[in-house]
TIRO-2110 file (N, C-alpha, C; in Angstrom, 1 decimal):
// TIRO-2110
5.1, -20.6, 5.8, N, 1, A
3.7, -20.6, 6.0, CA, 1, A
3.1, -19.3, 5.3, C, 1, A
2.0, -19.5, 4.7, N, 2, A
1.4, -18.4, 4.0, CA, 2, A
0.4, -17.6, 4.9, C, 2, A
0.2, -16.4, 4.5, N, 3, A
-0.8, -15.6, 5.1, CA, 3, A
-1.9, -15.2, 4.1, C, 3, A
-3.1, -15.2, 4.5, N, 4, A
-4.2, -14.9, 3.5, CA, 4, A
-4.2, -13.4, 3.2, C, 4, A
-5.1, -13.1, 2.2, N, 5, A
-5.2, -11.7, 1.8, CA, 5, A
-5.4, -10.7, 2.9, C, 5, A
-5.1, -9.5, 2.7, N, 6, A
-5.1, -8.4, 3.7, CA, 6, A
-6.5, -8.3, 4.4, C, 6, A
-6.5, -8.5, 5.7, N, 7, A
-7.8, -8.3, 6.4, CA, 7, A
-8.3, -6.9, 6.3, C, 7, A
-9.7, -6.8, 6.2, N, 8, A
-10.3, -5.5, 6.1, CA, 8, A
-9.9, -4.5, 7.2, C, 8, A
-9.8, -4.9, 8.4, N, 9, A
-9.4, -4.0, 9.5, CA, 9, A
-8.0, -3.4, 9.2, C, 9, A
-7.1, -4.1, 8.6, N, 10, A
-5.8, -3.6, 8.3, CA, 10, A
-5.8, -2.7, 7.1, C, 10, A
-6.8, -2.8, 6.2, N, 11, A
-6.9, -1.9, 5.1, CA, 11, A
-7.6, -0.6, 5.4, C, 11, A
-8.1, -0.5, 6.6, N, 12, A
-8.8, 0.8, 7.0, CA, 12, A
-8.1, 1.3, 8.3, C, 12, A
-6.8, 1.7, 8.2, N, 13, A
-6.1, 2.2, 9.4, CA, 13, A
-6.7, 3.6, 9.8, C, 13, A
-6.6, 3.9, 11.0, N, 14, A
-7.2, 5.1, 11.6, CA, 14, A
-6.7, 6.4, 10.8, C, 14, A
-5.5, 6.3, 10.3, N, 15, A
-4.9, 7.5, 9.7, CA, 15, A
-5.5, 7.9, 8.4, C, 15, A
-6.1, 6.9, 7.7, N, 16, A
-6.7, 7.2, 6.4, CA, 16, A
-5.9, 6.8, 5.2, C, 16, A
-6.3, 7.5, 4.1, N, 17, A
-5.7, 7.1, 2.8, CA, 17, A
-5.3, 8.4, 2.0, C, 17, A
-4.4, 8.2, 1.2, N, 18, A
-3.9, 9.2, 0.2, CA, 18, A
-4.2, 8.6, -1.2, C, 18, A
-4.7, 9.5, -2.1, N, 19, A
-5.1, 9.2, -3.4, CA, 19, A
-6.5, 8.6, -3.5, C, 19, A
-6.7, 7.4, -3.0, N, 20, A
-8.0, 6.8, -2.9, CA, 20, A
-8.1, 5.7, -2.0, C, 20, A
-9.1, 5.5, -1.2, N, 21, A
-9.2, 4.3, -0.3, CA, 21, A
-9.4, 3.0, -1.1, C, 21, A
-9.0, 1.9, -0.6, N, 22, A
-9.2, 0.6, -1.2, CA, 22, A
-10.0, -0.2, -0.2, C, 22, A
-10.9, -1.0, -0.7, N, 23, A
-11.7, -1.9, 0.1, CA, 23, A
-11.4, -3.3, -0.3, C, 23, A
-11.4, -4.2, 0.6, N, 24, A
-11.0, -5.6, 0.3, CA, 24, A
-11.9, -6.2, -0.8, C, 24, A
-13.1, -5.8, -0.8, N, 25, A
-14.0, -6.4, -1.9, CA, 25, A
-13.5, -6.0, -3.3, C, 25, A
-12.8, -4.9, -3.4, N, 26, A
-12.3, -4.5, -4.7, CA, 26, A
-11.1, -5.4, -5.2, C, 26, A
-10.5, -6.1, -4.3, N, 27, A
-9.3, -6.9, -4.5, CA, 27, A
-9.5, -8.3, -4.8, C, 27, A
-10.7, -8.8, -4.7, N, 28, A
-11.0, -10.2, -4.9, CA, 28, A
-10.5, -10.6, -6.3, C, 28, A
-9.7, -11.7, -6.4, N, 29, A
-9.3, -12.2, -7.7, CA, 29, A
-8.2, -11.5, -8.3, C, 29, A
-7.6, -10.5, -7.7, N, 30, A
-6.5, -9.7, -8.2, CA, 30, A
-5.2, -9.9, -7.5, C, 30, A
-4.1, -10.0, -8.2, N, 31, A
-2.8, -10.1, -7.5, CA, 31, A
-2.5, -8.7, -6.9, C, 31, A
-1.8, -8.7, -5.8, N, 32, A
-1.6, -7.4, -5.0, CA, 32, A
-0.1, -7.3, -4.7, C, 32, A
0.4, -6.1, -4.8, N, 33, A
1.7, -5.8, -4.4, CA, 33, A
1.5, -4.7, -3.3, C, 33, A
1.9, -5.0, -2.1, N, 34, A
2.0, -4.1, -1.0, CA, 34, A
3.4, -3.5, -0.9, C, 34, A
3.5, -2.2, -0.9, N, 35, A
4.8, -1.6, -0.9, CA, 35, A
4.9, -0.7, 0.4, C, 35, A
5.6, -1.3, 1.4, N, 36, A
5.8, -0.6, 2.7, CA, 36, A
7.0, 0.4, 2.6, C, 36, A
6.8, 1.6, 3.0, N, 37, A
7.8, 2.6, 2.9, CA, 37, A
7.6, 3.6, 4.0, C, 37, A
8.6, 4.5, 4.2, N, 38, A
8.5, 5.6, 5.2, CA, 38, A
9.1, 6.8, 4.5, C, 38, A
8.5, 8.0, 4.9, N, 39, A
8.9, 9.2, 4.3, CA, 39, A
10.4, 9.6, 4.6, C, 39, A
10.9, 9.1, 5.7, N, 40, A
12.3, 9.4, 6.1, CA, 40, A
13.3, 8.3, 5.7, C, 40, A
12.9, 7.4, 4.8, N, 41, A
13.7, 6.3, 4.3, CA, 41, A
14.3, 6.7, 3.0, C, 41, A
15.6, 6.9, 3.0, N, 42, A
16.3, 7.3, 1.8, CA, 42, A
16.2, 6.2, 0.7, C, 42, A
16.4, 4.9, 1.1, N, 43, A
16.3, 3.8, 0.1, CA, 43, A
14.9, 3.8, -0.5, C, 43, A
13.9, 4.1, 0.3, N, 44, A
12.5, 4.1, -0.3, CA, 44, A
12.4, 5.2, -1.3, C, 44, A
12.9, 6.4, -1.0, N, 45, A
12.7, 7.5, -1.9, CA, 45, A
13.3, 7.3, -3.3, C, 45, A
14.5, 6.6, -3.3, N, 46, A
15.2, 6.4, -4.6, CA, 46, A
14.6, 5.3, -5.4, C, 46, A
13.7, 4.5, -4.8, N, 47, A
13.0, 3.4, -5.5, CA, 47, A
11.7, 3.8, -6.1, C, 47, A
11.1, 5.0, -5.7, N, 48, A
9.8, 5.3, -6.2, CA, 48, A
9.7, 5.4, -7.7, C, 48, A
10.7, 5.8, -8.4, N, 49, A
10.6, 5.9, -9.8, CA, 49, A
10.3, 4.5, -10.4, C, 49, A
11.0, 3.5, -9.9, N, 50, A
10.7, 2.1, -10.3, CA, 50, A
9.3, 1.7, -10.0, C, 50, A
8.9, 2.0, -8.8, N, 51, A
7.5, 1.6, -8.4, CA, 51, A
6.5, 2.3, -9.3, C, 51, A
6.7, 3.5, -9.6, N, 52, A
5.9, 4.2, -10.6, CA, 52, A
5.8, 3.5, -11.9, C, 52, A
7.0, 3.0, -12.4, N, 53, A
7.0, 2.3, -13.6, CA, 53, A
6.2, 1.0, -13.5, C, 53, A
6.3, 0.3, -12.4, N, 54, A
5.5, -0.9, -12.2, CA, 54, A
4.0, -0.6, -12.2, C, 54, A
3.6, 0.6, -11.6, N, 55, A
2.2, 1.0, -11.7, CA, 55, A
1.7, 1.1, -13.1, C, 55, A
2.6, 1.7, -14.0, N, 56, A
2.2, 1.9, -15.4, CA, 56, A
2.3, 0.6, -16.2, C, 56, A
3.2, -0.2, -15.9, N, 57, A
3.4, -1.5, -16.6, CA, 57, A
2.5, -2.6, -16.2, C, 57, A
2.3, -2.8, -14.9, N, 58, A
1.6, -3.9, -14.4, CA, 58, A
0.1, -3.6, -14.0, C, 58, A
-0.2, -2.4, -13.7, N, 59, A
-1.5, -2.0, -13.4, CA, 59, A
-2.5, -2.4, -14.4, C, 59, A
-2.3, -2.0, -15.7, N, 60, A
-3.2, -2.4, -16.8, CA, 60, A
-3.4, -3.9, -16.9, C, 60, A
-2.4, -4.7, -16.4, N, 61, A
-2.5, -6.1, -16.5, CA, 61, A
-3.2, -6.8, -15.3, C, 61, A
-3.7, -5.9, -14.4, N, 62, A
-4.4, -6.5, -13.3, CA, 62, A
-3.7, -6.5, -11.9, C, 62, A
-2.5, -6.1, -11.9, N, 63, A
-1.8, -6.1, -10.6, CA, 63, A
-2.2, -4.8, -9.8, C, 63, A
-2.7, -5.0, -8.6, N, 64, A
-3.0, -3.8, -7.8, CA, 64, A
-1.8, -3.5, -6.9, C, 64, A
-1.3, -2.3, -7.0, N, 65, A
-0.2, -1.8, -6.2, CA, 65, A
-0.8, -0.9, -5.1, C, 65, A
-0.5, -1.2, -3.9, N, 66, A
-1.0, -0.4, -2.8, CA, 66, A
0.3, 0.0, -1.9, C, 66, A
0.5, 1.3, -1.8, N, 67, A
1.5, 1.8, -0.9, CA, 67, A
1.1, 1.8, 0.5, C, 67, A
2.0, 1.6, 1.4, N, 68, A
1.7, 1.6, 2.8, CA, 68, A
2.8, 2.5, 3.5, C, 68, A
2.4, 3.7, 3.8, N, 69, A
3.4, 4.6, 4.5, CA, 69, A
3.3, 4.2, 6.0, C, 69, A
4.4, 3.8, 6.5, N, 70, A
4.5, 3.4, 7.9, CA, 70, A
4.9, 4.7, 8.7, C, 70, A
3.9, 5.3, 9.4, N, 71, A
4.1, 6.6, 10.0, CA, 71, A
5.0, 6.5, 11.2, C, 71, A
5.5, 7.6, 11.6, N, 72, A
6.4, 7.7, 12.8, CA, 72, A
5.9, 8.7, 13.8, C, 72, A
4.7, 9.2, 13.6, N, 73, A
4.2, 10.1, 14.6, CA, 73, A
2.7, 10.1, 14.6, C, 73, A
2.1, 10.5, 15.7, N, 74, A
0.6, 10.6, 15.8, CA, 74, A
0.1, 11.7, 14.9, C, 74, A
1.0, 12.8, 14.7, N, 75, A
0.6, 13.9, 13.8, CA, 75, A
0.3, 13.4, 12.4, C, 75, A
1.2, 12.5, 11.9, N, 76, A
1.0, 12.0, 10.5, CA, 76, A
-0.3, 11.2, 10.4, C, 76, A
-0.6, 10.5, 11.5, N, 77, A
-1.9, 9.7, 11.5, CA, 77, A
-3.1, 10.7, 11.4, C, 77, A
-3.0, 11.8, 12.1, N, 78, A
-4.2, 12.7, 12.1, CA, 78, A
-4.3, 13.6, 10.9, C, 78, A
-3.1, 13.9, 10.3, N, 79, A
-3.1, 14.8, 9.2, CA, 79, A
-2.3, 14.1, 8.0, C, 79, A
-3.0, 13.7, 7.0, N, 80, A
-2.3, 13.0, 5.9, CA, 80, A
-1.8, 13.9, 4.9, C, 80, A
-1.8, 15.3, 5.1, N, 81, A
-1.3, 16.2, 4.1, CA, 81, A
0.2, 16.0, 3.8, C, 81, A
1.0, 15.7, 4.8, N, 82, A
2.4, 15.5, 4.6, CA, 82, A
2.6, 14.3, 3.7, C, 82, A
1.9, 13.2, 3.9, N, 83, A
2.0, 12.0, 3.1, CA, 83, A
1.5, 12.3, 1.7, C, 83, A
0.4, 13.1, 1.6, N, 84, A
-0.1, 13.4, 0.3, CA, 84, A
0.9, 14.3, -0.5, C, 84, A
1.5, 15.2, 0.1, N, 85, A
2.5, 16.1, -0.6, CA, 85, A
3.7, 15.2, -1.0, C, 85, A
4.1, 14.3, -0.1, N, 86, A
5.3, 13.4, -0.4, CA, 86, A
4.9, 12.6, -1.6, C, 86, A
3.7, 12.0, -1.7, N, 87, A
3.3, 11.2, -2.8, CA, 87, A
3.3, 12.0, -4.1, C, 87, A
2.8, 13.2, -4.0, N, 88, A
2.7, 14.1, -5.2, CA, 88, A
4.2, 14.3, -5.7, C, 88, A
5.0, 14.7, -4.8, N, 89, A
6.4, 15.0, -5.1, CA, 89, A
7.1, 13.8, -5.8, C, 89, A
6.8, 12.6, -5.4, N, 90, A
7.3, 11.4, -6.0, CA, 90, A
6.4, 10.7, -7.1, C, 90, A
5.4, 11.5, -7.5, N, 91, A
4.4, 11.0, -8.5, CA, 91, A
3.9, 9.6, -8.3, C, 91, A
3.5, 9.4, -7.0, N, 92, A
2.9, 8.1, -6.7, CA, 92, A
1.4, 8.2, -6.8, C, 92, A
0.8, 7.5, -7.8, N, 93, A
-0.6, 7.6, -8.0, CA, 93, A
-1.4, 6.5, -7.4, C, 93, A
-0.7, 5.5, -6.9, N, 94, A
-1.4, 4.3, -6.4, CA, 94, A
-2.1, 4.7, -5.0, C, 94, A
-3.1, 4.0, -4.6, N, 95, A
-3.6, 4.2, -3.3, CA, 95, A
-2.5, 4.0, -2.2, C, 95, A
-2.5, 4.8, -1.2, N, 96, A
-1.6, 4.7, -0.1, CA, 96, A
-2.3, 4.7, 1.2, C, 96, A
-2.1, 3.6, 2.0, N, 97, A
-2.6, 3.6, 3.3, CA, 97, A
-1.6, 4.2, 4.3, C, 97, A
-2.1, 5.0, 5.2, N, 98, A
-1.3, 5.6, 6.2, CA, 98, A
-1.4, 4.6, 7.4, C, 98, A
-0.4, 3.9, 7.6, N, 99, A
-0.4, 2.8, 8.6, CA, 99, A
0.1, 3.3, 10.0, C, 99, A
-0.7, 2.9, 11.0, N, 100, A
-0.4, 3.2, 12.4, CA, 100, A
0.6, 2.2, 12.9, C, 100, A
1.1, 1.3, 12.1, N, 101, A
2.0, 0.3, 12.5, CA, 101, A
1.4, -1.1, 12.6, C, 101, A
0.1, -1.2, 12.5, N, 102, A
-0.6, -2.5, 12.6, CA, 102, A
-0.4, -3.3, 11.4, C, 102, A
-0.4, -2.7, 10.2, N, 103, A
-0.2, -3.5, 9.0, CA, 103, A
1.2, -4.0, 9.0, C, 103, A
2.2, -3.2, 9.3, N, 104, A
3.6, -3.6, 9.3, CA, 104, A
3.8, -4.7, 10.3, C, 104, A
3.2, -4.6, 11.5, N, 105, A
3.3, -5.6, 12.5, CA, 105, A
2.7, -6.9, 12.0, C, 105, A
1.5, -6.9, 11.5, N, 106, A
0.8, -8.1, 11.0, CA, 106, A
1.5, -8.8, 10.0, C, 106, A
2.2, -8.1, 9.1, N, 107, A
3.0, -8.8, 8.0, CA, 107, A
4.5, -8.9, 8.3, C, 107, A
4.9, -8.6, 9.6, N, 108, A
6.3, -8.8, 10.0, CA, 108, A
7.2, -7.9, 9.2, C, 108, A
6.8, -6.7, 8.8, N, 109, A
7.6, -5.8, 8.1, CA, 109, A
8.5, -5.0, 9.1, C, 109, A
9.8, -5.3, 9.1, N, 110, A
10.7, -4.6, 10.0, CA, 110, A
11.7, -3.7, 9.3, C, 110, A
11.8, -3.8, 8.0, N, 111, A
12.7, -3.0, 7.2, CA, 111, A
11.9, -2.3, 6.1, C, 111, A
12.5, -1.1, 5.7, N, 112, A
11.9, -0.4, 4.6, CA, 112, A
13.0, -0.2, 3.5, C, 112, A
12.6, -0.3, 2.3, N, 113, A
11.3, -0.7, 1.8, CA, 113, A
11.1, -2.2, 1.9, C, 113, A
9.8, -2.5, 1.9, N, 114, A
9.4, -3.9, 1.8, CA, 114, A
8.3, -4.1, 0.8, C, 114, A
8.4, -5.2, 0.1, N, 115, A
7.4, -5.5, -1.0, CA, 115, A
6.8, -6.9, -0.7, C, 115, A
5.5, -6.9, -0.6, N, 116, A
4.8, -8.2, -0.4, CA, 116, A
3.9, -8.4, -1.6, C, 116, A
4.1, -9.6, -2.2, N, 117, A
3.3, -10.0, -3.4, CA, 117, A
2.3, -11.1, -3.0, C, 117, A
1.0, -10.8, -3.3, N, 118, A
0.0, -11.7, -3.0, CA, 118, A
-0.6, -12.2, -4.4, C, 118, A
-0.9, -13.5, -4.5, N, 119, A
-1.4, -14.0, -5.8, CA, 119, A
-2.9, -13.7, -5.9, C, 119, A
-3.5, -14.0, -7.0, N, 120, A
-4.9, -13.7, -7.2, CA, 120, A
-5.9, -14.4, -6.3, C, 120, A
-5.4, -15.5, -5.7, N, 121, A
-6.2, -16.2, -4.7, CA, 121, A
-6.0, -15.7, -3.3, C, 121, A
-5.2, -14.7, -3.2, N, 122, A
-5.0, -14.0, -1.9, CA, 122, A
-3.9, -14.5, -1.0, C, 122, A
-3.1, -15.4, -1.5, N, 123, A
-2.0, -15.9, -0.7, CA, 123, A
-0.7, -15.1, -0.8, C, 123, A
0.0, -14.8, 0.3, N, 124, A
1.2, -14.1, 0.3, CA, 124, A
2.3, -15.1, -0.4, C, 124, A
2.9, -14.7, -1.5, N, 125, A
3.8, -15.5, -2.2, CA, 125, A
5.3, -15.1, -2.0, C, 125, A
5.5, -13.8, -1.9, N, 126, A
6.8, -13.3, -1.7, CA, 126, A
6.9, -12.1, -0.8, C, 126, A
7.9, -12.0, 0.0, N, 127, A
8.1, -10.9, 0.9, CA, 127, A
9.6, -10.5, 0.9, C, 127, A
9.9, -9.3, 0.3, N, 128, A
11.3, -8.9, 0.2, CA, 128, A
11.4, -7.5, 1.0, C, 128, A
12.5, -7.4, 1.7, N, 129, A
12.8, -6.2, 2.5, CA, 129, A
14.2, -5.7, 2.4, C, 129, A
14.4, -4.4, 2.6, N, 130, A
15.7, -3.9, 2.7, CA, 130, A
16.3, -3.4, 1.3, C, 130, A
17.6, -3.2, 1.3, N, 131, A
18.2, -2.6, 0.1, CA, 131, A
18.1, -3.4, -1.1, C, 131, A
18.0, -4.7, -1.0, N, 132, A
17.9, -5.6, -2.2, CA, 132, A
16.5, -5.9, -2.6, C, 132, A
15.5, -5.4, -1.9, N, 133, A
14.1, -5.7, -2.1, CA, 133, A
13.6, -5.3, -3.5, C, 133, A
14.1, -4.2, -4.0, N, 134, A
13.6, -3.7, -5.3, CA, 134, A
14.0, -4.7, -6.4, C, 134, A
15.3, -5.1, -6.4, N, 135, A
15.8, -6.0, -7.4, CA, 135, A
15.1, -7.3, -7.4, C, 135, A
14.8, -7.9, -6.2, N, 136, A
14.1, -9.2, -6.1, CA, 136, A
12.7, -9.1, -6.6, C, 136, A
12.0, -8.0, -6.2, N, 137, A
10.6, -7.8, -6.6, CA, 137, A
10.6, -7.6, -8.1, C, 137, A
11.5, -6.8, -8.6, N, 138, A
11.5, -6.6, -10.1, CA, 138, A
11.6, -7.9, -10.8, C, 138, A
12.5, -8.8, -10.4, N, 139, A
12.7, -10.1, -11.0, CA, 139, A
11.4, -10.9, -11.0, C, 139, A
10.7, -10.9, -9.9, N, 140, A
9.4, -11.7, -9.8, CA, 140, A
8.4, -11.1, -10.7, C, 140, A
8.3, -9.7, -10.7, N, 141, A
7.3, -9.1, -11.6, CA, 141, A
7.6, -9.3, -13.1, C, 141, A
8.8, -9.2, -13.4, N, 142, A
9.2, -9.5, -14.8, CA, 142, A
8.9, -10.9, -15.3, C, 142, A
9.1, -11.8, -14.4, N, 143, A
8.7, -13.2, -14.6, CA, 143, A
7.2, -13.4, -14.8, C, 143, A
6.5, -12.7, -14.0, N, 144, A
5.0, -12.8, -14.1, CA, 144, A
4.6, -12.2, -15.4, C, 144, A
5.2, -11.1, -15.8, N, 145, A
4.8, -10.4, -17.0, CA, 145, A
5.1, -11.3, -18.2, C, 145, A
6.2, -12.0, -18.2, N, 146, A
6.6, -12.9, -19.3, CA, 146, A
5.6, -14.1, -19.5, C, 146, A
5.2, -14.6, -18.3, N, 147, A
4.3, -15.8, -18.4, CA, 147, A
2.9, -15.3, -18.7, C, 147, A
2.5, -14.1, -18.4, N, 148, A
1.2, -13.6, -18.6, CA, 148, A
0.3, -13.9, -17.4, C, 148, A
0.8, -14.6, -16.4, N, 149, A
0.0, -14.9, -15.2, CA, 149, A
0.4, -13.9, -14.2, C, 149, A
-0.6, -13.1, -13.6, N, 150, A
-0.3, -12.1, -12.6, CA, 150, A
0.4, -12.7, -11.4, C, 150, A
0.0, -13.9, -10.9, N, 151, A
0.6, -14.5, -9.8, CA, 151, A
0.2, -16.0, -9.7, C, 151, A
1.0, -16.8, -9.1, N, 152, A
0.6, -18.2, -9.0, CA, 152, A
-0.7, -18.4, -8.2, C, 152, A
-1.4, -19.5, -8.6, N, 153, A
-2.7, -19.7, -8.0, CA, 153, A
-2.7, -20.5, -6.7, C, 153, A
-1.7, -21.2, -6.4, N, 154, A
-1.7, -22.1, -5.2, CA, 154, A
-1.0, -21.4, -4.1, C, 154, A
-1.4, -21.7, -2.9, N, 155, A
-0.8, -21.1, -1.7, CA, 155, A
0.7, -21.6, -1.5, C, 155, A
1.4, -20.7, -0.9, N, 156, A
2.8, -21.0, -0.6, CA, 156, A
2.9, -22.1, 0.5, C, 156, A
3.9, -23.0, 0.4, N, 157, A
4.0, -24.1, 1.4, CA, 157, A
4.3, -23.5, 2.8, C, 157, A
END
């Protein structure tokens, strides 16, 4: 079963944003990759170089990549400085939502890293989690790049 595009209330978590906020109205008609990660996740940290490459390769073609830091403390929610420093250290230039857990819960993200790919019509097409998520996401993104289509237009069954 598919889930529609990210609800506005989930894109505006109480903790705020790093780099730049994103509003749902900016995403209409664009494919989206949500990248869920945590600062204390080793597998996440080693994959940031590839995510950065995706930003450079697919961003100009219309793919919006949005990072979602799943916080582990109320302090991180109140003060995004640690997340901002972490993003700078890993050269992550994409917008990053500091999630209080509501986005992760809404999209059934239980492992980090997780990658969710939405098509241009707003339907969730792919959800990959865990240690093999990077490889699977890479394969989908490379296929999309070869076809020239950012994402399929029809909803998932």
